[in-house]
C-alpha positions in Angstrom: 0.0 0.0 0.0 1.3 3.5 -0.9 -0.1 7.0 -0.8 -0.4 6.7 -4.6 -3.1 4.0 -4.3 -5.0 5.5 -1.4 -8.3 7.2 -2.3 -10.4 9.7 -0.3 -13.6 8.1 1.0 -15.8 10.1 -1.4 -13.8 9.1 -4.5 -13.6 5.4 -3.3 -17.4 5.4 -2.7 -18.1 6.6 -6.3 -15.8 4.0 -7.8 -17.3 1.3 -5.5 -20.9 2.3 -6.4 -21.9 2.9 -2.8 -22.6 5.9 -0.6 -20.1 7.4 1.9 -22.7 6.6 4.6 -22.6 2.9 3.6 -18.8 2.8 3.8 -18.8 4.3 7.2 -21.5 1.8 8.3 -19.5 -1.2 6.9 -16.4 0.1 8.8 -18.4 0.3 12.1 -19.6 -3.3 11.7 -16.2 -4.6 10.8 -17.0 -5.5 7.3 -14.8 -3.2 5.3 -12.3 -1.1 7.2 -10.4 1.8 5.6 -6.8 1.3 4.7 -5.8 4.5 6.5 -7.4 6.7 9.1 -5.9 10.1 10.0 -5.3 10.0 13.8 -6.0 13.7 14.2 -8.9 14.2 11.8 -10.4 10.7 11.6 -10.4 11.1 7.8 -10.7 7.7 6.1 -8.9 6.6 3.0 -9.2 3.4 1.1 -6.8 1.5 -1.1 -7.7 0.8 -4.7 -7.1 -2.9 -4.0 -10.2 -2.8 -1.7 -12.5 -2.0 -4.6 -13.2 -5.6 -5.5 -14.3 -6.4 -1.9 -16.5 -3.2 -1.8 -18.2 -4.2 -5.1 -18.7 -7.7 -3.9 -20.3 -6.3 -0.7 -22.6 -4.2 -3.0 -23.6 -7.3 -4.9 -24.4 -9.3 -1.8 -26.3 -6.5 -0.2 -28.3 -6.1 -3.4 -29.4 -9.7 -2.8 -30.6 -8.5 0.6 -28.1 -10.8 2.3 -27.9 -9.8 6.0 -24.7 -8.2 7.1 -23.6 -11.1 9.3 -24.0 -13.5 6.3 -22.2 -11.1 4.0 -19.3 -11.4 6.5 -19.5 -15.2 6.3 -19.3 -15.1 2.5 -16.6 -12.5 2.3 -14.4 -14.7 4.5 -14.0 -17.1 1.6 -16.4 -16.5 -1.4 -15.4 -19.7 -3.1 -15.8 -22.0 -0.1 -18.5 -24.7 0.3 -19.7 -22.7 3.3 -20.2 -19.6 1.3 -22.2 -21.6 -1.3 -24.3 -23.1 1.4 -25.1 -19.6 2.8 -26.1 -18.4 -0.6 -28.2 -21.5 -1.3 -30.1 -21.0 1.9 -30.6 -17.4 1.2 -32.0 -18.2 -2.3 -34.5 -20.5 -0.6 -35.4 -17.6 1.7 -36.0 -15.3 -1.3 -38.2 -17.9 -2.9 -40.3 -18.0 0.3 -40.4 -14.2 0.3 -41.7 -14.2 -3.3 -44.4 -16.8 -2.4 -45.5 -14.6 0.5 -45.6 -11.6 -1.7 -47.7 -13.6 -4.2 -50.2 -14.4 -1.4 -50.3 -10.8 -0.3 -51.0 -9.6 -3.9 -53.7 -12.2 -4.3 -55.4 -11.2 -1.1 -55.1 -7.5 -1.9 -56.6 -8.1 -5.3 -59.5 -10.1 -3.8 -60.2 -7.3 -1.3 -60.1 -4.7 -4.1 -62.6 -6.7 -6.2 -64.9 -8.1 -3.5 -64.5 -5.7 -0.6 -62.8 -6.1 2.7 -64.7 -8.5 5.0 -65.4 -7.3 8.5 -64.0 -9.7 11.0 -66.4 -11.5 13.3 -65.6 -11.8 17.0 -65.6 -15.4 18.0 -66.4 -16.3 21.6 -66.2 -19.5 23.5 -64.1 -22.6 22.8 -64.0 -24.3 19.4 -61.8 -27.1 17.9 -59.5 -25.5 15.3 -56.8 -28.2 14.5 -56.2 -31.9 14.1 -52.9 -33.6 13.2 -52.8 -36.8 11.2 -49.7 -39.0 11.7 -48.1 -39.9 8.3 -44.9 -41.8 7.5 -44.2 -40.0 4.2 -45.6 -36.5 3.9 -45.1 -36.3 0.1 -47.1 -39.6 -0.3 -49.8 -38.3 2.0 -50.0 -35.0 0.1 -50.5 -36.8 -3.1 -53.2 -39.0 -1.6 -55.3 -36.1 -0.2 -54.9 -34.1 -3.4 -56.1 -37.1 -5.5 -58.8 -38.3 -3.1 -60.3 -35.0 -2.0 -58.7 -32.2 -4.1 -57.0 -30.7 -1.1 -54.0 -28.4 -1.5 -51.7 -27.3 1.3 -50.9 -23.7 2.0 -48.5 -21.9 4.3 -50.1 -21.7 7.8 -47.1 -20.5 9.7 -44.1 -18.5 8.5 -40.8 -17.9 10.4 -37.4 -16.5 9.3 -36.1 -20.0 8.8 -39.0 -22.0 7.3 -42.5 -22.1 6.1 -45.0 -24.6 7.7 -47.8 -25.9 5.6 -51.2 -27.5 6.2 -54.8 -27.6 4.9 -56.6 -24.5 6.0 -60.3 -24.1 6.0 -61.7 -20.7 6.5 -60.0 -17.7 8.1 -58.2 -17.7 11.4 -60.3 -16.1 14.1 -63.5 -16.5 12.1 -66.3 -19.0 12.5 -65.5 -22.2 10.6 -61.7 -21.9 10.7 -60.0 -25.3 10.9 -56.5 -26.7 10.2 -55.6 -30.2 9.1 -51.9 -30.9 9.5 -49.9 -33.8 8.2 -47.3 -34.8 10.9 -44.3 -36.9 10.2 -42.7 -39.2 12.8 -39.9 -36.7 13.8 -42.5 -34.2 15.0 -42.4 -33.9 18.8 -46.2 -34.2 18.9 -46.6 -36.8 16.2 -49.9 -38.5 16.9 -50.8 -42.1 16.5 -53.6 -43.1 14.1 -56.3 -40.5 14.1 -59.9 -40.2 13.0 -61.4 -37.2 11.1 -64.6 -36.6 9.3 -65.3 -34.7 6.1 -68.6 -33.5 4.6 -68.6 -34.2 0.9 -70.8 -32.9 -1.9 -71.4 -36.4 -3.4 -70.7 -39.3 -1.0 -70.7 -42.0 -3.7 -68.2 -40.1 -5.8 -66.0 -39.1 -2.9 -65.9 -42.7 -1.6 -65.1 -44.1 -5.0 -62.4 -41.4 -5.6 -60.8 -42.1 -2.2 -60.5 -45.8 -3.0 -59.1 -45.0 -6.4 -56.4 -42.8 -4.7 -55.2 -45.6 -2.5 -57.6 -45.6 0.5 -58.9 -48.8 2.0 -62.6 -49.2 2.7 -63.4 -49.4 6.4 -67.2 -48.9 6.4 -69.2 -49.2 3.2 -71.7 -46.5 2.3 -74.7 -46.7 4.6 -77.6 -44.7 6.0 -77.5 -45.1 9.8 -80.4 -43.9 11.9 -80.0 -40.4 13.3 -77.0 -39.6 11.1 -76.3 -38.4 7.6 -75.5 -41.0 5.0 -71.9 -41.9 5.4 -68.9 -44.2 4.9 -65.4 -44.6 6.2 -62.0 -45.3 4.6 -58.5 -45.4 5.9 -55.7 -43.5 4.3 -52.3 -45.1 3.4 -51.1 -44.4 6.9 -54.1 -46.1 8.6 -55.9 -42.9 9.7 -59.7 -43.2 9.6 -61.5 -40.8 7.4 -65.3 -40.6 7.8 -67.2 -39.2 4.8 -70.6 -37.6 5.4 -73.0 -36.6 2.7 -73.1 -32.8 2.8 
């Protein structure tokens, strides 16, 4: 490093494509320190050799990569660890995009149909059941084929999205969650029983069997109850079907 290669902070910021404020911030968090600081005035100067690092920081921040992860990547950009960080961040961005799609869809629906006024729910009501399954992908395929059900995101954290079958709107009458639970879940249930109302019992029963269910109770008309039947899913959970 020599005085010939040192650049004032303003000039370095222009060449790096970032603001002076950003450079000062990256210095304060230990991400990109100046090559020289005047002990009397505190004036910062950067070496031309630091431009590559500054531009890489710019690229990573454009990806919305958090500062602490930028630091991890900058430690060795070609390392397997850096690639792993970026792959995980790409997954995070995909989940952000999916969340944005959901927000756009709901905003569009409100714009065309109006904003529903929430109803205050009082008392106690069942809102969730978990079905124990050995293979969630297989179970998803069965419930999609047998009943036309499609999972949606029911809980979102910084690290992951959690999915389930949601009926209705949370906090409103009729809200209910059906969650497929694999063995590693801490509250994985044993075999469970759940009932569905269906538009056409004969068709729903036939469709469930075609999707891989096993008939447990044939279609019947018991006294004091709607016409119904029961099947078991590939994991042995009992599914009662009631004529709606």
